[in-house]
N, C-alpha and C positions, 0 to 999 in steps of 0.2 A: 696605930698601924699606918704605914706610909704606902701611897700608891707607887707602882713600879716606875723606875726611871729607865728611859730608853736612850741609847747612844748609837747613832747611825753613822756608818762609814760607807763611802763609795757612791754608787750610781743612783739614778732616779728610780730604778726598779727596787733597789734596797729601801729607798725612802718610802715607796708605796707599800712594801711589805712590812716595814716598821709600823706604819699606820694600821695595817691589818692585824699585826701582832698586838697592838695596844687594845684593839677590840676583843681579841681572843683572851688576852690576859685579864682584862676587866671582867669578861663573862665568866672566867674561871674563878674569880675572886683572889687572884694572886696579889700578894702584898709583900712589902719589904724585900724587893728584888731589883737588881740592875741587869738590864738586858743589853748586851753589846752585839750589834749586827755588823759583822766584819766584811771587809773587802779583800780580794786576793789578786787584784789586777797587776800589782807590782810587789816586789819584796818590801819596798818602803811602806806600802799600804798595810802589809802584815805586821811590820815592825810597829807602826803607829797604833794598830789595833791592840797589840800586846801592851804597849805603853799606856793606852787608855784603860785597859783592864786593871793594871796595877794602880793607876791613879784612882779609879772608881773604888777599888778596895780600900785604899787609904781614907777616902772620903766617906765610905759607907761600911765600916768594919763589921757590922752585924747583918748586913744584907746578904741575900742569896745572889751570887753572880752567875748569870746564865749567858753563855756565848753561843752565837749562831752565825749564819752568813757563809759566804763562799770560802773564806779562809778556814773556818771551822769545819766545813764540809770536806775540804781537800785534805786537811791535816788535823783531824779531831784529837789524836793522841797528844800532839804538841800543846794544844790548849788544855786538854784534860790534865796534863802533867803540871800545869801552873798552879802553884799553891793558892792563888787568889780565886780560882775558878771552882764553882760547885757543880755546874752542869754544862754539857756541850750538846747542842741539838742541831740536826742537819737542816738543809734548806727545804726539804719536804716536810720534815717533822714540825718545823716552826710555823707552818701554815695549817696545822691540824688542831682542832679544839681539844682532842683527847690528850695531846702532849701537854697543853697548858693546864688541863685538869689534874694531871699527874704532878706537875710542878707545884701547883697550888696546894694539893693535898699531901704531897710527899709520900704517897703510898706506893712503895715498890718501884720508885722511879730510878732507872739506871743513870749513873753519872754521865755516861756518853750514850746518846741516842742519835746515831747517824747511820742511815742505811745507804744502799747502793743507789746513787742518784741516776745512774744510767738505766735502771729498771723502771723509772717513772715515765709513764706514757701520756699523762694528762696534766693540764694546768687549769685549776679552778679559777673562775673569776670572782675574786673576793670583793664583796660590797663594802666599801668604806665611805665615810661621809666627808672626807676631805683632809686638809692639812693645816687646820688651825686658823686659816684666813678664808675669806670668800672670794679670792682672786683666781688662783690657778689650782687645778687638781690633776693628778696623774692617774691613768687607768692602764692596768697591765693587760696587754692583749696577747703576749707571747712570752715564752721562757725557754732557756736552753739554746744550744747551737749545734748543728750537724757538721759544721766546718771544723777543720783542725789546723788553723794557722799555726805556724811553727813556734811563734813566740808566746802563744796564749794558753793560760792555764784554766780560763773561765769555764770551758765545757765540762771540766772535771768537778767544778763547783755547782754547775747549773744543770748538767745533763744534756740530753738530746733535745732538739727543737720540738716544741709542742705549742699549740695555739688555743686561745680562748675563743669559743664560738662567737660569731658576729652578733647573734641575738642577745647573748649575755653582755657583750660590750655595749650594745645600744641601750639595753635596760639600765646599766650602771650610769651611762652618760645622761640619760633622761633623769635619773634620780639626782645626780649632781646638779644639773641645770635647775631642777625644781627647788634645790636647796640654795640657789643663788649664785652658783659658779658661772662666770662669764668666759672662762677658757679651760679647755681640757687638753691634756697632752697624752697621746698614745705612747706607751713605753714598753720595752721588752729588751731582750738580749740581742737578738738578730731579727730586727723588725721585718725586713723584706722577705724573710722566710715564712711569715704569717700565712696560714691557710693550707700549706703543703700537706698537712696531716688531717685536714678536714674533708668531709664529703664534697666532691666536685672540685677540690683543690683551688679555692678562690685565692686571689692575690691581695696584697695590702691595699692597692688602689681600689679594689672592690669594697673593702671594709670602709675606707675613707668616704667613698661616694655614698655608701649605705648609711653611715652615721650622719652625714650632712643632709641626706634626704629625709631620714626618719626622725631626726632631732632638729627640726627647723628653728627652734628657739635658742640653739647653741650659737652664741655670737662668734666664738673663735675656737678653731681646732688646730692643734699643733702636733707635729710628729717629732719624736726624739731621733736618735742616731739611726741612719740607714746606710745600707751598702748600695752605692749608686749603680753598680753593674747589674743588680737584680731588680731595679725599679721597673714596674710593669706599665703597660699602656694606659690603664685606667688611672694610675697615679699621675702620670704626665697630663692626662685630661683634666684631672682635678686641679693640678697646678695652673693649667691654662684657663680654667673656667670657674673656679670656686673661690670667690674673694674671702670666704670665711676660713679657708685653709691658709694659715699664716705663711708669709713669704720668707721663711727661714728654715733651712735644712742643715742639719749637722751630719757630715759625711764621714764614714769610716774609711779614710784614704790610707793612712799609716805611712806611706812613703811616695816618693816621686821618681824613683829610679826603677826601670823595668827589671833589671837583674835582681835587685833587692826584693822587689815585689814577688818575683818567682820564688826566691828563697824563703820569703815569708809564707808562701803558699796562698797568696791572695788570688782573687779571681778576676782582677782587672789589671790593665796596664796603664801607664801614664796617660796616653792619648784617650783612653776610655773615660778617665776622670774629667779631662778637659772637655771632651765632647759632651758629656752629660751636663756639666755646668753651663756650657754655651747654649745647649738646647733648652734647659730649664729657664735660663735668663731670657731667651728669645720668647718663651711663652709667658713669662712673668718678669718684666724688666726691673721690678723693685725687689727681686729675690736676693737674699743674702745667704752666705754659706759659712758654716763653721766646719772644722775638721779635726780629727785626731791624727797626729803625726808623731812617729817614733824617731828619736835621734840616737844614732850610734848602734843601730842593729848590727849584729855580727857580720863581718866582712865589708862593712860600709867604708868605702874609700872616700877621699876628699871629693872626687868627681861625682860619686854617687850621692853624697850629701848635698852637693851643689844642685843636682837635679831635683832633690827634695825641696831645698830652699826656694828654688825657682817656681815650684808648684804654687806657692802662696800667691804670686802675681799671676801666673798662668791660669789659675782657677778662681781668681778674684776672691780669695778667702778673707774673711773678716775676723771670725772668732776662732782662734786656735787653741786646741788642747795639746800641749807639747808633753810628750812622755820620754824622759831619758830611758834608754833601753834598760830593762831590769831582767837579769838572768833568773829564770824560773826552773829549778830542778824538775826533770821529768818531761820537759819540752824539747823538741828537736833542736831549736835554736841554741839551747844551753850547751849543745855539743859542737857548735860551730866555732870557728876562730873569733874570739871576742875583741872588741875595740877597747882601747885604753880608757879607763874611767875618767881621767881628766879631759880627754878628747870628747867623750860623750857629754860631759858637763858644758864644755865650751860650745859644742854644736847645739845643744838644747838652749843655751842662752841666746845664741844667734837667731834661732827660730823664734824664740819669744820676743826678741827685739823686732823681727819682721812682723810678728803678730801685733805688737803694740803700734807700729807704724800704720798697719792696715786698719786698726780700730780708729786711730786718729783721723785717717783719711775719710773713713765712713762717717764719723761724727761731724767733721767739718762740712760735709755735703748736706747734712740735715738742717743746718742753721737756716732759718727763714722758711722751712717747710712746715706743713701741717701733718700731725700724726694722731692716730687714735691710741691713747695710752691706757693700758690696764694697770690700775693702781694696786700695788702690792702692800703698801702701807700709806698712811696719810700724806707722806712727803715724797714717796718714790714709786714710779711705775715703769712699765716697759712698752716700747713700741712694738709693732707687729714683727719687726726684724730683730727684736730682743735687746735693743739698746736701752740702757737705764736713763730715765728722765727724772730730774728732781724739781720740786716746786717750792716756791717761797711760802705759799699758803696751803693749808691742809685741804686735801681732796677726800672724797668718799672712798674708803678702802673697798676694793673689789669692783669699783665702777670703771667703765670705759670712758675716758675724758678726751673730747676733742681738744687738741693742744697745739699751740704755736711754739716752735723751737726758737728760742731767743739767744742762746749762747751755749758755751761748753764750760764745765768745771771738771778738770782732770779727765776721767774716763766716763763722765756722765754728761748728758745733755741737760740744759736748763729749759724748763717748760713753763708756759703760761697758759692757763685754761682759757679756751676761746669763748 
């Protein structure tokens, strides 16, 4: 009998949940199965998930194919209708031991087990031991989203915002540090909404400060994508005073034109994003920023796109995630006047080129500098700002290595252990 095979698509939260599912499947004794954890952020992500399912069936003709994740939650019937699929389970069901017990035992298990995600009011903190290495671990602190951006389908896959209590988060991080992890990444769907549903309505900054205080042996804490307009005072204080909080923030900006931002139903304007970046960098001069930017949102004119492209320089962005706009049925943006597909492709390529230039500029500035590099494997690690560093000689995986940057190879820095 074979151990289950897991195939993960999409975000860091999916990565985290895939690791939790591995524990649940193992505990249930599930064998001869392939579990595909899907993403729904774009139509292309859904297409790739279906392509992967067909490929997995060809490679594993006798295995049970189980499909879960956001795409499965949003459109379970479409996946259930695929000849290759045996079971479809929802985003809530995939985190429940009883689901995996049924799948392993095959007793009365419905082919499709997907309930109303909007009725879910709690997110459990699932204790996992890590991600196969002893370098970086992800900890889920929040799930779901209360906002309804006009382009986004994800709330229908994740439900409304709900938070993992701070005590549970601290306990898991202590456990991971005890197991040798030197960096923990806090992750969720809408991170800056953390705490709104908890007693006293604490904020994300309160959680960060609490983790750093109560887990003094944690060398590095990192935050995944945040909404800059919702950043609280305590998080700004942490940026200014806590060197163990990594100087790298990924911002959910999406666009740089005010009219498009309003049509997206975002909560910030262009100047808000610029002001946040300038403030954060004044508190922490070595801070670097990544950002999500959508190219070709409905009604985007050449002038509007130019405002978005200028945001790369105006916000000193380094790591860009560029998304060509993807029409998602059921979202308000799908009913707006669409931009020609060829134009979208050209604009996305232009943004990626700007991003490549920004990365090259950042890397060039690091040559001759000293960095503390967290080793992800014996030959490669990352700086606090998340730049990749390669070494000629093997280093200890998971260690934080004082490193002199001696050159650049492509999009990687060349490091020499000090």
